[in-house]
N, C-alpha and C positions, 0 to 999 in steps of 0.2 A: 237066272241062276247066279248064286253068289260064289265067287271063286276066293278061297282062303289062301293068302300069301304063305309061302313056305320059307322058314329060315334056312339059309345055305348051310350044308353039312359041316363046313369047317368052323362055323361059329357056335358059340354057346351063350346062354342067357341065364341071368340070375338077378336077384334084387340088389339095388345099390346099397353100399355101406358108407358111412361117413369118411372112412379111410380111402374111398374112391375119388374124393373131391379133386385132388391134384391131377389124377389121370383124366378124369372127366373134363376138367378145365382145359387140359391140353387138346382134347378132342374138339371142344368148343372153339378154341383158337383156330384150329385147322378148319373148321366148318364155317365160322363167321368171317374170318379175314378176307377170303376171296369175294364175299358178298358185300361187306360194308367197309373193309379196310382195317378193322381192328377186332379185338376179342369180345368187346361188349360184355364185360363182367370181370369178376375176380375169383380166386380159389375160395375165399371166405364166403362169397355170395353163393357159390355152387354148394358148399358145405351147408349153409343155412337152408337151402331148398330141400336137401336130403332129409333134414330132421324137422322140417316145418310142421307145426301143429296142424292137425287135419289131414296130413298126408301120411299114409301108412306105406312106408317104403317096401314092406314085405309083400304087399298085394297090388300096389298102385305104381310101382317103379320097375322098369325092364331095361337092364343093362346088358348089351350084346358085346361079347368079347371075341377077339380073334385068337388064333392059336398061341400067340405070344403073350396073351393076357391083357392086351391093351384094348380100350373101348373103341368100337367101330360104330356104335349106335346107342341111342338112349331115348326112351319114351316114358312119359308120365301121364297119369290120369288123376285129376284133383277134383273131388266132389265138393261143390260149394253149398253151404247152408244145408238144406234138406235133400240135396242131390238132384234137384230139379234142373240145375245148370251144372254142367261138368266141363272142366277145361282139360284139354289134352295138348301135349307137346311132343314132337317127333324130331330127332336130329340124326341124320346119317348121310354120309356122302356116297354110300353104297345103295343103289335103288332097290335091290332085293331086300335089304335090311330095312330100309325106310318103309317099304310096303308091309313087311312083317310087323314092324313096330306100330304102324297105323292100324292094322287089323287088330293087334293085341290091345291097344289103348281104347279102341272103339268097343271091343268086346267088354272090357272092364267097365266102360261108361254104361253100357247096357245092363251089366250086372249090378251096378250101383242103383240105377233106376228100378230095377226089379226088386232089390232089397228094400227099397222104400215104398213099393207099391205103386210107382208111377206108370202110366200108360205110355209116356214118352218123356225123353229128356232133351234139353237143348245142349248141344255140344259146341264149345267155342275153342278157337285156337288163334294165336297171334303169329303172323308170318312177316318177315321182312319183305318189303315190296321187290327187292332184288332177288329173292329166292325163287326163281322160276320152277325148278323141279318140284319143290314142295307145293307151290301154288297149283301146279299141274295135277299133282296127286290129289289134292283136295277137290279140285274141279272135277276130276274123273269120279269122285265118290260123293257127288251131289252137295258139296259145300258151296256156299256163295258168300261174297263179301258183305258184311254188315256194317262196318265202319272203317275209319282210317285213323291211325294214331301218328302224331308228329312229335318227335323229340325237339323240344325248344331250348334254346340257350341264349344268354346274354353274357358278354364279356365285360369284365370290370378292369379297364385299363388305367383308371384313375380313382381316387377316393369317391365313395358314393355317399351322398347326404342322407342323414337319418330322417325319415319322413315325419311329418307332424301327425300326431294321433288325432283321428276325426273327433269332432265335438261330441261329447256325451258317451264316448267309448272308453272302456277300461280294458287294458291289455293284461292278461294273465299269462305269464311265461312259465312253462314247465307243467307237467302232469305228474306230480310226485306223490300224490295220495290216491287212494281208491275212488274217492267221491269225484275228483277232478277227472280221472281216467273214465269213469262211467259217463260223466257229462260229455267229454270229448267224443266218446264213441257214439253217443246218442246223436250228437250234432252231425257227425260224419254220416250216420245212417239216414237221418232226415234230409240231408243235402244231396244224397246219391241214389235214392230209391228209384228214380226214373231214368237212371243212366244205363246205357248198354252194358249187358252182362252183370248187372248188379245181383248180388245174393247176400242176404244178411248173415254175417259171421257171428256165431255165438260169442258173447262177451268174454268168457274165460279163455276161449280159443284165441280171440283177438289179443288179449293180454299176453298169453303165452307166446304168440307170434312175435310181438314187439320185444318181449324179454329175450327171446332167442335170437333176434337179429343182430348180428355183430356190428352193423354200421349205424345202429339207432340208440339213442339215449332219451329217457323220458323228458329231459330238459329241453329237447328239440321240438316239443309240442306246445303250441300257443293257442289260447282262446281269447276271443274278443267278447266282452259283455256290454250290454246296454240295459240300464235300469235293473241290474242284478241277474239278467238272463243271458246265458251263453248263446250268442247268435252266429258265430263264425269260428272256424278252426284252421289252423295250418299245421301240417306235419312235415318236418324236415329230417334229413339224415345225412350220413357221410357216404352214401352210395357211390358217388363219383369223386370222392376225395382222392383215393389211391390211383385211379386211372386218369383223371383229368385235372386234379387239383381244383375241382369245382364243388360248390354246395349243391344239394338236391332238395327241391320242393316236391315231396311225394304226394301231398294232398292239400288242396285249398277248397274250403266249402263255406258258403254263406246261406243261412236259412232263407227261403224264398221271400218272405215278407220284409226282409232286411237287405235285399239286393238293390242295386242302384244308388247306394249311399257311399260307394268308394272303399268299402271294407276289404274287398279282395285286392284292390290296387294297393291299398296300404299294406296288407300282409305281404304282397310281392315286393314292393319297394323296401319294406322292413327287412325281408330276407336278403335282398341284394346288398343292403347296407351292412348287415351282420356278416355276410360272406366276404365282402371286400375288406372290412376291418380285420377279419381273420386271416387275410392274405390269400384268399382263394381268387383265382383268375376269372371266375365266372360262376353262374348258377344255371342248373339244368332242371327241366321237368318234362314230363310226358303228358300229352293232352289227347283226348278223344275229340276228333273234329266234328263229330255229330253230337257232341255234348249239348243238351237242351239249354244250357245257360250261355251258349255262344262263347265258350271259354277261349277258343283259338283267337278270336278277335281281341279279347282282353289281354292275352299274353303278347300279341303283336303290338298292342297300344303302349305297352310298357317297355318295348324295345327288344323283345325276344324274337328269334328267328329259328326256322326249322332246320335241323341238321340230319334227321334220319326219319324215314317214312316206313311204317308197317301197316298191315291191314288186319282187321279182325274178321275171321271166316267163321261161318256158323252152319250147322245142320240140325234139324229137328229129327231125332232118332227114335223111331218106334221101339217099344220094349218087346212086344210079342214076336 
């Protein structure tokens, strides 16, 4: 028998609004700091997520408020691609609220699958390793860990040498036109199809997301070409500039047949040099340790070290 969690009577729930970003950030600070020692985000990042293309805040976001109007919980359901894979996130320090948000986000995930005619959907969520209450909630509800993510960092305590471009490689900096953006997106898709949790994002939605992200500029996308073919891509951003004065490498991908030529290492060393020259004290990225390209070893080989661990949890959810 399935027991549905009940939202405590003193609380109310509504969809999030862009104007909620500051109050939500305050809730995240209170939630994350006891777990990992810092907020892990900014007000602008919270605001970006509320209006992210592909996320319908009126149906997929659940903001729980106390009597004083302040957030005590927040849950989201994000359908990827054709909604065969659905991501959920739940935040609340109140166990009853967390239970209710979990039930509501899972119900919405099932609705998404039903709307697309799926017999089942894969539900994914990422959780800090230190978040024992949320890990226990997931385990009670038949989620299991599918992968582990490490946040990696390298510090720039002195100038970083600009790396030599590999022989036969042309570096294209910036994706300032439609054709280049289309090519970059295709390379990213081709590099990540076999990765955990991958779902193809429609090109127009992909463009809208980058355009709407406050910490990204199209000049921060780099392509490598060999014989006129785009074979590798790097996407950087200012995600960690405000909080850590660090650059962020959001994506590095090399087409399978061109791996083993030092292209990824070049892109990383190039990012380190650019960040150091800009006065940033380090460079940060996140890596799936089960990545089929053994990316964790690559990042360690260029001097990066883990600073934060989280896990990917997963459940196959029947629609019927």
